[in-house]
C-alpha positions in Angstrom: -16.9 155.2 37.3 -17.6 151.6 38.5 -19.5 149.4 36.2 -23.1 148.4 36.9 -23.1 145.5 34.4 -22.0 144.3 31.1 -23.5 143.8 27.6 -24.3 140.1 27.1 -26.4 140.4 23.9 -27.1 142.9 21.1 -30.1 142.9 18.7 -30.1 146.0 16.4 -30.3 149.0 18.7 -31.5 146.9 21.7 -28.7 145.7 24.1 -29.1 143.1 26.9 -27.3 143.9 30.1 -26.4 141.5 32.9 -26.3 143.6 36.0 -24.1 143.2 39.0 -25.6 142.6 42.4 -24.8 146.0 43.8 -26.7 147.9 41.1 -30.2 147.4 42.3 -30.8 150.9 43.6 -33.1 153.6 42.3 -30.5 156.4 42.8 -26.8 156.6 43.3 -24.7 159.3 45.0 -21.7 159.9 42.8 -19.1 162.7 43.0 -21.5 164.8 45.1 -24.4 164.4 42.7 -27.5 162.3 43.1 -27.9 160.3 39.9 -30.8 158.1 38.6 -30.2 154.4 38.9 -31.0 151.8 36.3 -34.8 152.0 36.2 -37.3 152.1 33.3 -36.8 155.3 31.3 -33.5 156.3 32.9 -30.3 157.0 31.0 -27.4 154.5 31.2 -24.0 154.9 29.5 -22.3 152.1 27.5 -18.6 152.6 27.4 -16.8 151.7 24.2 -13.2 152.8 24.2 -13.4 156.7 24.3 -17.0 156.7 23.1 -19.9 156.9 25.5 -23.1 155.4 24.0 -26.2 156.8 25.6 -29.1 154.5 26.0 -32.4 154.3 27.9 -33.8 151.4 30.0 -36.8 150.0 28.2 -37.4 146.8 30.3 -36.0 144.7 33.1 -36.5 141.2 34.3 -34.8 138.6 36.5 -33.3 135.3 35.4 -33.1 132.4 37.8 -29.8 130.6 37.7 -30.7 127.6 39.9 -34.3 126.8 39.1 -36.3 126.5 36.0 -40.0 127.2 35.7 -40.7 123.5 35.8 -38.6 122.9 38.8 -40.3 121.4 41.9 -37.8 122.9 44.3 -38.7 126.5 45.1 -36.9 126.7 48.5 -34.0 128.7 47.1 -35.7 130.4 44.2 -35.4 133.9 45.5 -32.1 133.6 47.2 -29.5 136.3 46.2 -27.2 133.8 44.5 -30.1 132.5 42.5 -31.4 135.6 40.8 -29.7 137.7 38.1 -31.1 141.1 37.0 -31.4 141.6 33.3 -31.9 145.0 31.6 -32.9 145.9 28.0 -31.4 149.1 26.7 -32.3 151.1 23.6 -29.5 153.1 22.0 -30.2 156.8 21.7 -27.0 158.4 20.6 -23.4 159.1 21.6 -21.4 161.6 23.6 -18.4 162.6 21.5 -16.2 165.5 22.4 -18.6 166.3 25.2 -21.6 166.8 22.8 -24.5 164.5 22.3 -25.3 163.5 18.8 -27.5 161.0 16.9 -25.5 158.6 14.8 -25.4 155.0 13.7 -21.6 154.9 13.6 -21.3 153.3 17.0 -23.3 150.4 18.3 -23.1 148.4 21.5 -20.9 145.3 21.5 -21.0 142.2 23.8 -18.6 142.8 26.7 -19.0 146.6 26.7 -19.4 147.9 30.3 -22.5 149.8 31.4 -22.2 152.7 33.9 -24.4 155.4 35.4 -24.9 158.5 33.1 -23.2 161.4 34.7 -24.8 164.8 35.4 -22.5 166.4 32.7 -23.7 163.8 30.1 -27.3 164.4 31.0 -26.8 168.1 30.5 -25.2 167.3 27.1 -28.2 165.2 26.1 -30.6 168.1 26.8 -28.2 170.8 25.5 -29.2 173.2 22.7 -26.5 174.6 20.3 -27.6 178.2 20.6 -28.5 178.6 24.3 -29.2 182.4 23.9 -32.1 181.7 21.5 -34.1 179.4 23.7 -37.0 179.5 26.1 -37.8 177.0 28.9 -41.3 175.9 30.1 -40.3 173.2 32.5 -37.8 170.5 33.6 -37.3 166.8 32.8 -39.3 164.6 35.0 -36.7 162.1 36.0 -33.5 164.2 36.2 -35.0 167.6 37.1 -32.9 169.0 34.3 -34.1 172.4 32.8 -35.3 171.8 29.2 -34.5 174.6 26.7 -36.5 174.8 23.6 -34.8 176.4 20.6 -37.0 179.3 19.4 -36.0 179.1 15.7 -36.6 175.4 15.2 -39.7 175.3 17.4 -41.8 178.3 16.4 -40.8 178.1 12.7 -42.7 174.8 12.6 -46.1 173.3 13.0 -46.8 172.3 16.6 -49.2 169.8 18.1 -50.3 169.8 21.7 -52.5 166.8 22.7 -53.9 165.4 25.9 -57.1 164.4 27.7 -59.2 166.9 29.5 -57.4 168.0 32.7 -54.0 166.8 31.5 -52.5 170.3 31.2 -52.5 171.0 27.5 -54.1 174.5 27.8 -51.4 175.4 30.3 -48.7 174.1 28.0 -50.0 176.1 25.0 -50.2 179.2 27.1 -46.9 178.7 28.8 -45.2 178.1 25.4 -46.2 181.5 24.0 -46.0 183.3 27.3 -42.3 182.5 27.5 -41.8 183.5 23.9 -43.4 186.9 24.5 -41.3 187.3 27.6 -38.1 186.6 25.7 -35.5 189.2 24.7 -37.1 189.3 21.2 -40.4 190.7 22.6 -40.2 194.1 20.9 -39.2 192.7 17.5 -41.9 190.0 17.8 -44.6 192.7 18.0 -43.2 194.4 14.9 -42.6 191.5 12.7 -45.1 188.7 13.5 -48.8 188.2 14.1 -50.4 185.6 16.3 -54.1 184.6 16.0 -55.6 182.4 18.6 -58.9 180.6 17.8 -60.4 180.1 21.2 -63.5 177.9 21.3 -64.0 177.8 25.0 -63.1 181.4 26.0 -60.0 180.4 28.0 -57.6 183.1 26.8 -59.6 186.4 27.0 -58.6 187.3 30.6 -56.5 190.3 31.6 -52.8 189.9 30.9 -53.2 186.6 29.1 -50.0 185.5 27.5 -48.3 188.3 29.6 -49.7 191.1 27.4 -52.1 193.8 28.5 -55.5 193.9 26.9 -54.9 197.2 25.2 -51.9 195.7 23.4 -53.9 192.8 21.9 -57.0 192.4 19.9 -59.9 190.4 21.5 -62.8 189.6 19.3 -65.7 188.2 21.3 -68.0 186.7 18.7 -71.5 185.9 19.8 -74.6 184.6 18.1 -76.6 185.2 21.3 -76.3 188.9 21.9 -73.7 191.7 21.7 -70.8 190.8 19.5 -67.6 192.1 17.9 -67.1 192.1 14.2 -64.2 190.4 12.4 -62.9 192.2 9.3 -62.9 190.1 6.2 -61.6 191.3 2.8 -64.1 191.6 0.0 -61.5 189.9 -2.3 -61.7 186.7 -0.2 -65.4 186.7 0.6 -66.5 187.4 -3.0 -64.8 184.4 -4.3 -67.5 182.5 -6.4 -66.3 179.1 -5.2 -66.4 180.2 -1.5 -69.9 181.7 -1.9 -71.1 178.6 -3.8 -70.2 176.5 -0.8 -71.4 179.1 1.7 -74.9 179.1 0.1 -74.8 175.4 -0.7 -75.4 176.1 -4.4 -76.2 173.3 -6.8 -73.5 172.8 -9.5 -75.8 172.5 -12.5 -78.0 175.6 -12.2 -77.2 177.7 -9.1 -73.4 177.9 -9.3 -73.4 179.4 -12.8 -75.9 182.0 -11.7 -73.7 182.9 -8.7 -70.5 183.1 -10.8 -72.1 185.5 -13.3 -73.8 187.5 -10.6 -70.6 188.0 -8.6 -68.6 188.9 -11.7 -71.2 191.7 -12.4 -71.3 192.8 -8.8 -67.5 193.3 -8.7 -68.0 195.7 -11.7 -70.2 198.0 -9.5 -67.8 200.7 -8.2 -70.2 202.9 -6.3 -73.9 203.6 -5.5 -74.3 205.5 -8.8 -73.5 202.4 -10.8 -75.9 200.4 -8.7 -78.7 202.9 -9.1 -78.2 203.2 -12.9 -78.2 199.4 -13.3 -81.3 198.7 -11.3 -83.4 201.6 -12.6 -82.4 200.4 -16.1 -83.8 197.0 -15.1 -87.1 198.6 -14.0 -87.4 200.5 -17.3 -86.8 197.3 -19.3 -89.5 195.5 -17.2 -91.9 198.3 -18.0 -91.0 198.3 -21.6 -91.6 194.6 -22.0 -94.3 194.1 -19.5 -96.4 192.1 -22.0 -93.6 189.5 -22.0 -92.4 189.5 -18.4 -95.8 190.0 -16.7 -96.9 192.0 -13.8 -95.5 189.6 -11.1 -91.9 190.5 -12.2 -92.8 194.2 -11.7 -94.3 193.5 -8.3 -91.1 191.6 -7.4 -88.9 194.6 -8.3 -91.1 197.0 -6.3 -91.0 194.6 -3.3 -87.2 194.5 -3.3 -87.0 198.3 -3.5 -89.5 198.7 -0.6 -87.6 196.0 1.4 -84.5 198.2 1.1 -86.4 201.0 2.7 -87.2 203.2 -0.4 -90.2 205.4 0.0 -91.7 206.5 -3.4 -95.2 207.6 -4.3 -94.6 206.5 -7.8 -93.7 202.9 -6.6 -96.7 202.9 -4.4 -99.0 203.7 -7.3 -97.3 201.1 -9.5 -97.7 198.4 -6.9 -101.4 199.3 -6.2 -102.5 199.0 -9.9 -100.2 195.9 -10.5 -101.7 194.1 -7.5 -105.2 194.9 -8.9 -104.0 194.0 -12.4 -105.5 197.2 -13.9 -103.4 197.8 -16.9 -105.3 200.9 -17.9 -104.7 202.5 -14.6 -101.0 201.6 -15.0 -100.9 203.4 -18.4 -102.5 206.5 -16.8 -99.9 206.6 -14.1 -97.1 206.3 -16.6 -98.6 209.1 -18.7 -98.8 211.3 -15.6 -95.1 210.7 -14.9 -94.0 211.7 -18.4 -94.0 208.4 -20.3 -95.4 207.8 -23.8 -96.7 204.4 -24.7 -98.7 202.5 -27.3 -101.5 200.3 -26.2 -102.2 197.1 -28.2 -105.6 195.5 -28.3 -104.9 193.4 -25.2 -104.3 196.7 -23.3 -100.7 195.9 -22.3 -97.8 198.4 -22.4 -95.4 197.5 -25.2 -93.5 200.6 -25.9 -92.7 203.9 -24.2 -90.2 206.8 -24.5 -87.3 206.7 -22.1 -87.4 209.3 -19.4 -85.8 209.5 -16.0 -87.9 208.0 -13.3 -88.7 210.9 -10.9 -86.3 210.9 -8.0 -86.3 207.1 -7.8 -82.7 206.6 -8.9 -81.4 209.1 -6.4 -83.3 207.4 -3.6 -82.0 204.0 -4.7 -78.4 205.3 -4.7 -78.8 206.9 -1.2 -80.3 203.8 0.4 -77.7 201.5 -1.2 -74.8 203.7 0.0 -76.1 203.3 3.6 -76.3 199.6 3.5 -73.6 197.3 4.9 -71.5 195.3 2.4 -73.4 192.1 3.1 -76.7 194.0 2.7 -75.5 195.5 -0.7 -74.6 192.0 -1.9 -78.0 190.6 -0.8 -80.1 193.2 -2.6 -77.9 193.0 -5.7 -78.4 189.3 -5.9 -82.2 189.7 -5.5 -82.3 192.2 -8.4 -80.0 189.9 -10.4 -82.5 187.1 -10.0 -85.2 189.2 -11.6 -82.9 190.0 -14.4 -82.1 186.4 -15.3 -85.6 185.1 -14.8 -87.8 187.9 -16.3 -87.0 187.0 -19.9 -86.8 183.2 -19.2 -83.0 183.0 -19.6 -83.1 181.0 -16.3 -85.9 179.0 -14.8 -86.9 180.7 -11.6 -87.8 177.3 -10.0 -84.1 176.4 -10.2 -82.7 179.3 -8.3 -85.6 180.3 -5.9 -84.5 177.7 -3.3 -81.0 179.2 -3.3 -82.3 182.6 -2.1 -83.7 181.3 1.1 -80.2 180.0 2.0 -78.5 183.3 0.8 -80.8 185.4 3.0 -80.4 183.2 6.0 -76.7 182.9 5.7 -76.0 186.6 5.1 -78.3 187.6 7.9 -76.5 185.3 10.3 -73.1 186.7 9.3 -74.2 190.3 9.2 -73.5 191.1 12.9 -70.3 189.0 13.0 -68.2 190.1 10.0 -67.4 193.3 8.3 -66.4 193.3 4.6 -63.5 195.7 3.9 -62.1 196.8 0.6 -58.3 196.3 1.2 -56.1 193.9 3.0 -54.2 196.9 4.5 -57.3 197.6 6.6 -57.4 194.0 7.8 -53.7 194.3 8.8 -54.5 197.4 10.8 -57.5 195.9 12.6 -55.4 192.9 13.8 -52.7 193.5 16.4 -49.6 191.4 17.2 -51.7 189.0 19.3 -55.4 188.4 18.5 -57.9 186.3 20.5 -60.9 185.1 18.6 -63.4 183.9 21.2 -66.1 181.6 19.9 -67.5 180.4 23.2 -70.9 182.1 22.6 -71.5 181.0 19.0 -73.5 178.2 17.5 -71.9 175.2 15.8 -72.3 176.6 12.3 -70.4 179.7 13.1 -67.8 177.8 15.1 -66.9 175.9 11.9 -67.4 178.8 9.5 -65.5 181.8 11.2 -62.2 179.9 11.8 -62.1 178.7 8.2 -62.8 182.1 6.7 -60.3 183.8 9.0 -57.6 181.2 8.4 -57.9 181.2 4.7 -57.9 185.0 4.5 -54.8 185.4 6.7 -53.0 182.7 4.8 -53.8 184.2 1.4 -52.6 187.7 2.6 -49.4 186.2 4.0 -48.8 184.0 0.9 -49.3 186.9 -1.5 -47.0 189.2 0.4 -44.2 186.7 0.8 -44.5 185.5 -2.9 -44.0 189.1 -4.0 -41.0 189.4 -1.8 -39.3 186.2 -2.8 -40.0 186.8 -6.5 -37.8 189.9 -6.2 -35.1 187.9 -4.4 -36.0 189.5 -1.0 -36.1 187.6 2.3 -39.3 186.9 4.3 -39.9 190.0 6.5 -42.9 188.8 8.6 -44.6 185.7 9.9 -48.1 184.7 10.9 -48.8 182.1 13.6 -52.3 180.6 13.8 -53.0 178.9 17.1 -56.2 176.7 17.3 -57.3 175.3 20.7 -59.7 172.4 20.6 -58.7 171.9 16.9 -60.9 168.8 16.5 -63.9 171.2 16.3 -63.0 172.2 12.8 -60.5 169.6 11.6 -62.7 166.6 12.1 -62.5 164.2 9.2 -65.7 162.5 10.1 -68.0 165.0 8.4 -70.9 162.6 8.0 -71.4 162.3 11.7 -72.0 166.1 12.2 -73.7 166.8 8.9 -71.0 169.3 7.9 -71.1 170.1 4.2 -68.0 172.2 4.5 -65.7 169.3 5.4 -63.9 168.8 2.1 -63.3 172.5 1.4 -62.3 173.3 5.0 -59.9 170.4 5.3 -58.3 171.2 1.9 -57.6 174.7 3.2 -55.9 173.5 6.3 -54.0 170.8 4.5 -52.7 173.4 2.1 -51.6 175.6 5.0 -49.9 172.8 6.8 -48.1 171.5 3.7 -47.1 174.8 2.1 -47.3 177.3 5.0 -43.7 177.1 6.1 -42.3 178.4 2.9 -44.5 181.5 3.3 -43.8 182.1 7.0 -47.3 180.8 8.1 -47.3 178.3 11.0 -50.0 176.3 12.8 -50.2 175.3 16.5 -53.0 172.8 17.1 -54.2 171.7 20.5 -56.8 169.0 21.0 -58.0 166.4 23.4 -59.0 164.1 20.5 -56.1 163.7 18.0 -58.0 160.8 16.5 -60.7 163.2 15.3 -58.2 165.3 13.3 -57.4 164.6 9.7 -54.5 162.1 9.4 -53.0 164.2 6.6 -52.8 167.2 8.9 -51.5 165.2 11.8 -48.7 163.7 9.7 -47.5 167.2 8.7 -47.0 168.4 12.3 -43.3 168.8 13.2 -43.1 169.0 17.0 -45.4 167.5 19.6 -46.3 168.0 23.3 -48.2 164.9 24.2 -49.9 164.8 27.6 -51.8 161.9 29.1 -53.9 160.0 26.6 -55.8 156.8 27.3 -58.2 156.4 24.4 -57.0 153.6 22.1 -58.0 155.5 18.9 -56.0 158.6 20.0 -53.0 156.5 20.8 -53.2 154.6 17.6 -53.4 157.9 15.6 -50.2 159.1 17.3 -48.4 155.8 16.7 -49.2 156.1 13.0 -48.5 159.8 12.4 -45.6 160.7 14.8 -42.4 159.2 13.4 -40.3 160.2 16.4 -42.5 158.4 18.9 -40.9 155.2 19.8 -42.7 152.2 21.3 -41.5 152.7 24.8 -42.4 156.4 24.9 -45.8 155.4 23.4 -46.4 153.0 26.3 -45.9 155.7 28.9 -48.6 158.1 27.6 -51.5 156.7 29.6 -49.5 157.0 32.8 -48.4 160.6 32.6 -49.5 162.9 35.4 -51.1 166.3 35.2 -48.7 168.8 33.6 -46.4 166.1 32.4 -45.8 165.8 28.7 -43.7 163.8 26.2 -41.9 166.3 23.9 -40.8 164.9 20.6 -40.4 165.9 17.0 -38.0 167.2 14.4 -36.5 169.7 16.8 -35.8 167.2 19.6 -32.8 164.9 19.5 -34.7 162.2 21.5 -38.2 162.1 23.1 -38.1 163.9 26.4 -40.4 163.7 29.4 -41.2 167.2 30.6 -43.0 168.6 33.6 -44.4 171.9 32.4 -44.3 174.7 35.0 -47.7 175.9 36.0 -48.4 179.7 36.0 -50.2 180.7 39.2 -51.2 184.2 38.4 -51.5 184.2 34.5 -53.1 181.1 33.1 -56.0 180.0 31.0 -59.5 179.8 32.4 -59.5 176.0 32.3 -59.0 174.9 35.9 -61.2 172.1 37.3 -64.1 173.2 39.5 -63.7 172.2 43.2 -67.3 171.3 44.0 -66.8 171.2 47.8 -65.5 174.8 47.7 -68.4 175.8 45.5 -71.0 174.1 47.8 -69.4 175.6 51.0 -69.5 179.2 49.7 
């Protein structure tokens, strides 16, 4: 091939090329193929003996041979024989034995010739070793070359998809997994892997989304404004004292110890019989030591029982006389129900013979059995508060504020989650692909549900794979967590939104992104604001699809956390068109500009509204 120019200077991996006059064309017809000419971003080949060094054009300028900047004679400044074209090339790799590889073994040298990169060499640059295990979601922007993404290296990694609103990131996310599910591995994927999509804007709940019929995937439409689905959460995860302490915003000094002891005792309750026996025993102890605990404690026990829905004439009588503070009447009622007691001079019950409270225990058991798991937890904690405060073991003033938060939180979660006993039930509830739509939830639930779900799924996967690997067995399943609009929950600026969960939530996702790969747990994060995502999380992402970004903070974040993003690719990000993305990361040999194919029939519900069409209808 005829030379376009010659290397005239070399500085590290940057080579300066003096171009021949005939080379100033955007395209060249060579051997029947239309090839890109020497323009910014295009590939050029540096010939060095039998080695072809592949480089990209990063800048160009002209050098005046006849006039200087200070010259007063400008008549011939732009004549052909006055101007030389100078290109700056950045070395990317070499073509050796018809394969492209990254190496520092060969560097440009002054005098090396520069030629157009052939179609075969371009194909080698974009080639993948195992072509049978790839998917394609688009073509290179400049060469129109089909880009194959290796399934193993891509999906067994953490993926980041970033871009401004309208840049095409939702289409890229959807296209990426659509093509995976359409691959020849589809049947095995459904058997061996689970995919969970956290969908904040309700973009992925339509029919045949990701190329899968609705009956083949689980769609959880979570709502705090009306009818809602429930997400199964294991009791093992939910009843973690540390988690509940954060959930209820418990104070470390007084309220956290109460919660830890209460949850430990709650886990010992196996069934409704244990609960009934425990709380009736508490009532008997209150009656026995009424002179010490006082009538308000008795009234509180009765109030909780009635709140549960227990109807009992005996309780009604106790409440009536306790409200009137008529101790003598209380003694009479106890006598009538088979109790013996001694009355001291003050007229307060100090002692009585133990006897089964008529039918009350059975009613307590029945009502408890019918309650939801969150309801059971709430009533147990209320009875437990009586237990720890009645005999002054704990100051009621210290834990009373906690219970308003407990009741409010559990009531808000009651319609949204279902506590289940075993992780096997969780695994049955979730299908291969699961969409968690949070478009109709408030901000608190938007931050809480993804954290709970992510932590639970990670713990289940981690435990299962740890057991396998400890026996010398291979990983037999994977879990892929896909979070669209990830800045909603991975925002490091917790002070701005008053989010008390920030430290705990970020620590969970930082553990997942640091340790998840070894347990077959992978994250895909999509966001329009990468600057709002924790730098620790950003730095652990392996592969990136970067669409158009113009905000300086977002660009600065990427420049600091994406090691494979070179300066010239970085400069191109603000100029990318809709659907165009820079693909870079550990899987890619060099950063590539990709035009992602747009799905016409199956795509996310994220299209821009055409106002003129709306107003004409």
